[in-house]
C-alpha positions as CSV (number, residue, x, y, z in Angstrom):
1,M,-0.1,-0.1,0.1
2,S,1.2,3.7,-0.5
3,H,0.0,7.0,-0.3
4,T,1.4,9.9,-2.2
5,D,1.2,14.0,-0.8
6,N,2.6,16.6,-2.5
7,H,5.2,17.0,0.4
8,L,5.6,13.8,1.7
9,L,5.5,10.2,0.6
10,F,4.3,7.1,2.7
11,E,4.5,3.3,1.5
12,V,4.2,0.1,3.8
13,Q,6.1,-2.6,2.1
14,D,7.1,-6.2,3.9
15,H,6.1,-4.7,7.2
16,I,8.5,-1.2,6.7
17,A,6.7,1.8,6.7
18,T,8.7,4.4,4.9
19,I,8.0,8.3,5.5
20,T,9.8,10.3,3.0
21,L,10.3,14.1,3.3
22,N,9.3,15.0,-0.3
23,R,10.4,19.0,-1.0
24,P,13.8,18.3,-2.2
25,D,14.0,21.9,-3.7
26,A,13.4,23.5,-0.4
27,L,15.8,21.2,1.4
28,N,12.6,19.4,2.8
29,A,11.5,22.6,4.9
30,F,8.3,21.8,6.6
31,S,5.0,23.1,5.0
32,V,1.7,22.5,6.8
33,P,0.6,19.9,3.7
34,M,3.8,18.1,5.0
35,I,3.1,18.2,8.8
36,E,-0.8,17.0,8.1
37,A,0.7,14.3,6.3
38,W,3.6,13.7,8.3
39,V,0.9,13.3,11.4
40,A,-1.6,10.9,9.8
41,A,1.5,8.6,8.3
42,L,2.5,8.3,12.3
43,E,-1.2,7.9,13.3
44,A,-1.4,5.1,10.5
45,C,2.0,3.4,11.7
46,R,0.6,3.6,15.3
47,D,-2.4,1.9,14.2
48,R,-1.4,-0.7,11.8
49,E,-0.9,-3.8,12.9
50,D,1.0,-4.9,9.6
51,I,3.4,-2.1,10.1
52,R,6.3,-3.2,12.3
53,V,9.3,-0.9,12.0
54,V,9.2,2.7,10.6
55,V,12.0,4.4,8.3
56,L,12.2,8.2,7.9
57,T,14.1,9.8,5.4
58,G,14.7,12.9,3.1
59,A,14.2,13.3,-0.7
60,G,17.1,14.6,-2.8
61,R,20.1,15.9,-1.2
62,A,19.0,17.0,2.4
63,F,17.3,14.9,5.4
64,C,15.6,18.3,6.6
65,S,16.4,22.2,7.0
66,G,14.0,22.7,9.4
67,G,11.2,25.2,8.9
68,D,10.2,27.2,6.0
69,V,9.4,30.8,7.1
70,R,8.3,31.9,4.0
71,A,5.4,28.9,4.2
72,M,4.8,29.2,7.9
73,R,3.9,32.8,7.0
74,E,1.8,33.0,3.7
75,G,-1.8,34.0,4.4
76,K,-0.8,37.7,6.0
77,G,0.1,35.7,9.2
78,F,-2.5,32.9,9.2
79,L,-2.1,29.4,7.7
80,A,-5.6,27.1,7.0
81,Q,-5.7,23.8,8.9
82,G,-9.1,22.4,8.1
83,D,-11.9,24.6,9.0
84,E,-9.7,26.8,11.4
85,E,-7.3,29.4,10.6
86,I,-3.8,29.2,12.8
87,D,-2.5,32.7,13.2
88,T,1.2,31.9,13.2
89,H,3.1,35.5,14.5
90,S,1.1,38.6,15.2
91,T,1.2,37.5,19.1
92,G,3.6,35.6,21.2
93,L,0.6,33.6,22.5
94,A,-0.1,32.8,18.5
95,R,3.2,31.7,18.1
96,K,3.0,29.2,21.0
97,N,0.2,28.2,19.9
98,S,1.1,27.7,16.3
99,L,4.1,25.0,17.4
100,W,1.7,22.8,19.8
101,K,-0.7,22.8,16.6
102,L,1.3,22.5,13.9
103,I,5.0,20.9,13.9
104,Q,4.5,19.7,17.9
105,R,1.9,17.2,17.0
106,V,5.0,14.9,15.1
107,P,6.9,14.5,18.2
108,L,3.7,14.0,20.4
109,T,2.1,11.7,17.9
110,L,5.4,9.9,17.3
111,E,5.6,8.9,21.3
112,Q,2.6,7.2,20.9
113,V,4.4,4.8,18.1
114,D,5.7,1.5,20.0
115,K,7.4,0.4,16.5
116,P,11.0,1.1,16.2
117,V,11.5,4.2,14.1
118,I,14.6,4.3,12.4
119,A,15.8,7.6,10.7
120,A,18.2,7.7,7.5
121,V,19.6,10.9,7.3
122,N,20.7,11.2,3.8
123,G,22.3,14.7,4.1
124,D,22.0,18.4,6.3
125,A,19.8,18.0,9.2
126,I,19.3,21.5,10.5
127,G,17.5,23.0,13.4
128,A,14.2,21.2,13.6
129,G,15.5,18.6,11.1
130,C,17.7,17.7,13.3
131,D,15.5,17.6,16.2
132,M,13.2,15.2,14.1
133,S,16.1,12.8,13.5
134,L,16.9,13.0,17.2
135,M,13.5,11.6,18.2
136,C,13.6,8.6,16.0
137,D,14.8,5.6,18.1
138,L,17.8,4.8,16.2
139,R,19.8,6.8,13.4
140,V,22.0,5.6,10.3
141,A,23.5,8.6,8.7
142,S,25.1,8.7,5.3
143,D,29.1,9.8,5.7
144,T,27.8,13.0,3.7
145,A,25.4,13.6,6.5
146,R,25.9,16.8,8.6
147,F,24.1,18.0,12.2
148,S,23.2,21.5,13.3
149,E,21.1,22.5,16.2
150,G,21.2,26.1,14.4
151,Y,18.5,27.9,16.4
152,V,20.5,30.2,18.6
153,K,21.8,31.6,15.3
154,L,18.6,32.9,14.7
155,G,18.0,34.1,18.1
156,I,15.1,31.5,19.0
157,V,14.6,28.6,21.1
158,P,14.7,24.7,19.7
159,G,10.8,24.6,19.4
160,D,10.1,21.5,18.6
161,G,12.1,19.2,21.1
162,G,16.1,19.8,20.7
163,A,16.5,20.7,24.2
164,Y,14.7,17.4,25.1
165,Y,16.1,14.8,23.1
166,L,20.0,15.6,22.9
167,P,20.6,16.1,26.1
168,K,19.4,12.0,26.9
169,L,21.7,11.1,23.5
170,V,24.8,12.8,24.1
171,G,25.1,14.1,27.7
172,M,24.4,17.6,28.9
173,A,27.3,19.6,28.8
174,K,27.9,18.2,24.9
175,A,24.2,19.1,24.0
176,L,24.5,22.4,25.5
177,E,27.5,23.1,23.6
178,L,25.9,22.5,20.3
179,L,22.7,24.1,21.5
180,L,24.6,27.2,22.6
181,T,26.8,27.6,19.5
182,G,24.8,26.3,16.7
183,D,28.0,24.4,15.4
184,M,27.5,22.5,12.2
185,I,29.1,18.9,12.9
186,D,29.6,15.8,10.7
187,A,28.5,12.4,10.6
188,Q,31.6,11.1,12.1
189,E,31.7,13.6,14.9
190,A,27.8,12.7,15.2
191,Q,29.1,8.9,15.9
192,R,31.4,10.0,18.3
193,I,29.5,11.6,20.8
194,G,26.7,8.9,20.2
195,L,24.1,10.7,18.4
196,V,23.8,8.6,15.6
197,N,24.3,4.5,15.6
198,R,26.1,4.1,12.6
199,V,27.4,5.7,9.8
200,V,27.6,4.5,6.2
201,Q,28.8,5.2,2.6
202,A,26.2,7.7,0.7
203,D,25.1,5.4,-2.1
204,R,24.5,2.3,0.6
205,L,22.2,4.3,2.9
206,M,19.1,3.3,1.9
207,E,20.2,-0.6,1.6
208,E,21.9,-0.6,5.1
209,T,19.1,1.0,6.6
210,Y,16.4,-1.6,5.3
211,A,18.7,-4.2,6.4
212,L,18.3,-3.2,10.0
213,A,14.6,-2.5,9.8
214,R,14.4,-6.0,8.4
215,K,16.3,-7.6,11.1
216,I,14.2,-5.7,13.5
217,A,10.7,-6.7,11.6
218,S,12.1,-10.4,11.7
219,Q,11.5,-10.4,15.5
220,P,8.7,-11.3,17.7
221,P,6.5,-7.9,16.8
222,V,4.9,-7.9,20.1
223,A,7.9,-8.2,22.1
224,V,10.0,-5.5,20.2
225,R,6.9,-3.4,20.5
226,M,7.2,-4.1,24.6
227,I,10.9,-3.7,24.5
228,K,10.9,-0.1,23.0
229,R,7.8,0.6,25.8
230,A,9.9,-0.6,28.7
231,A,12.9,1.2,27.6
232,Y,11.3,4.7,27.6
233,Q,9.1,4.3,30.5
234,S,12.5,3.1,32.6
235,Q,13.5,6.6,31.6
236,R,10.8,8.5,33.5
237,T,10.6,6.2,36.6
238,D,12.2,4.7,39.5
239,L,13.8,1.2,39.6
240,R,11.0,-0.6,41.7
241,T,8.2,1.1,39.3
242,A,10.2,0.3,35.8
243,L,10.6,-3.6,37.2
244,D,6.8,-3.7,37.9
245,L,6.1,-2.5,34.5
246,V,8.4,-4.8,32.7
247,S,6.8,-7.9,34.5
248,S,3.3,-6.8,33.2
249,H,5.3,-6.4,29.9
250,M,6.6,-10.0,30.4
251,A,3.1,-11.4,31.4
252,I,2.1,-10.2,28.2
253,V,4.5,-11.2,25.7
254,T,4.7,-15.1,27.2
255,E,1.4,-15.6,26.3
256,T,1.7,-14.6,22.6
257,E,1.6,-17.2,19.9
258,D,5.1,-15.8,18.7
259,H,6.6,-16.2,22.0
260,L,5.9,-20.2,21.4
261,E,7.2,-19.8,17.9
262,A,10.2,-18.4,19.2
263,V,10.8,-21.2,21.9
264,R,10.1,-23.6,19.1
265,A,12.2,-22.0,16.4
266,L,15.2,-21.8,18.8
267,L,14.8,-25.4,19.9
268,E,14.7,-26.5,16.1
269,K,17.5,-24.0,14.9
270,R,15.3,-22.2,12.3
271,P,14.5,-18.9,11.6
272,G,10.9,-18.2,13.3
273,V,7.9,-16.9,11.6
274,Y,6.2,-14.2,13.5
275,H,2.4,-12.7,12.8
276,G,2.3,-10.5,16.0
277,K,-0.4,-12.9,17.9
């Protein structure tokens, strides 16, 4: 199944959903149609049982250059979203609400997706575009990719989650260095500091990303989702509560057909065949 929007591509094949930001001439800067299609795609990834892994990438030579200021100010400061007009910049409150009603819907929806999400960072990931890679679970970067939290150079703050995600990945001191300088780093430095999982040759990026996605998608899908949930829950709670939560997850996964198939496959020394049940 595939769905095409002017500014975003969404397709599903072999249990892997691919979301492609599709404004290459604008370096995949955000637009309202892109955001709306993005949220809809994430909701489909959340709800569809046939999707086990999600891949996010960009068309052309950039991953995402962040917000498109010109597009965000069309219509004399108002943007149409359904039957509602959103004032994006006339007052401080309007600017705050435009973030909440527009781009912040992406991380808030993504947080509801239990399936692993892999960013295939094909080029520059700047500002909010960098943040969009950080909010994914894993990052595979082209050796030509670059990353920058460039907000400070515009006299603004990271409005899309960079101040939340970056310290969790690289530690507070390094995160503050990147946030306060707006410096650009290359893929090799990003890997060294723990911002990306892997760096691969540019012409092998999607091949390597899909190999990782297929490897994860071949595992028992309920267990994969519960493991992701347990890992993130453990970051927000104490040990006793985390152990209590994971015991509940264990109680559920050990009743699944996929658990029984995994045990049989291990004993019989063969690949398991899993259906998400």
